[in-house]
C-alpha positions, 0 to 999 in steps of 0.5 A: 145306772142301778144294778140288778140280779137276773134269776132264771127258773125263778118261779119254783124251787131254789129260784124262789129262794134265791129271789128271796135272799137277794130281795132281803139283801136289798138287791133289785131283781129280774125274774124269768120263768115260763109261768107269768102268774107265779112270777107276778105273785112272787114279784108282788111279795118281794117288791118294796120301796127299796127293791125293784122287781121286773118280771120277764116270762120266757121259755128257755128251751127256745133260743130266740126267747133266751136272746129276747130275755137278755136283751129286755133284761139288760136294756137300761140296766146293769146286771152284775149277778146272773143266776142260771137256775132254770133246769129240766129233767126226765125220769125214765129208761133211756133205752125205752125210746120215750120222753125225747121232747122232754129230754131235748128241752132239758138239753136246751134249758140246762145247757144251751140257754145257760151257755148263751146267757153266760156268753152274753153276761160276761162281756156285759159284766166286764164293762161294769167292770164287775159281776158274778155268775152262779150256775146251778149244777147238781150232785148229779154232775158227779155220777152217771144216773140210770133212768135220768141219764140225760139230766145227769149228763147236762149237769156234768156239762154245767159243772165242767163249763163253769170250772173252765170259764172260772179258770179263764176269768181268774184274776178278773172282776168277774167270777163263775161259780157252780152250785151242786145241790142235792134233790130238793122237794118244796111242795108245789115248788119242788124241782122234781116229783118225789117219785123221780127222786125215789127212783134216782135214789134206788138206782144210785143205791143199786150202783153203790151196792154193785161197786161195794161188791166189786171192791170186795171181790177185788180185795179177796182176789188180791188177798188170794194172790198175796197168799200165793206169792207168800207160799212161793216165797216160802217154797223158794226159801226152803228150796234154797236151803235144801240146795245149800245143804246138798252142796255142803254134803257134796263138799264133805263127800269129796 
């Protein structure tokens, strides 16, 4: 049975690049995303006598379609590489109460679909018995993100889940890796709109400036406290010296 690489979110951004890398390595591909037209165009570009490319359109915010994707992809095929690349984000203040549909879709795609595909892929790969899973997290996994709060939280989940399952699979022939790239802009295949990236960068810059100000204030406070303790030590030494002299004088008087 021929081995395949399954890539979600394969119509744009990093998904396209993953597909090109795999095709250049001679790997057979299963490309999944919402856009049939973009997938077909990419498949036509990558398909060759030595590389088979299967296109499966699927909306991963719908769990039934997630299950359908895996069932269709794995029927009659060995999937020894899964790239969980699909991801969504929303830029806007959480407290504004807007964008719920988009954020809910982000939770479904970034967390639930990824988790479900991992659950299905691991026993499949163990039976091969080999496999590799690459989960695309983000540098956003390492810090809270004002105005993209839900997106950052989902990526923190991806990183945490990946590390935990990787540890569970330590010593087996199946591996889990989390990739944490920065923001990516690649024309029509951009993962984010430029305005969203700039807004996130400004928010992170403001956070960093506040942290630096807090650190400077703490250093100043520490220095002041240190100076005060040094003064107290000096006064204590002087007091002990005076007390010692007084005692000596008393002895002499007697």
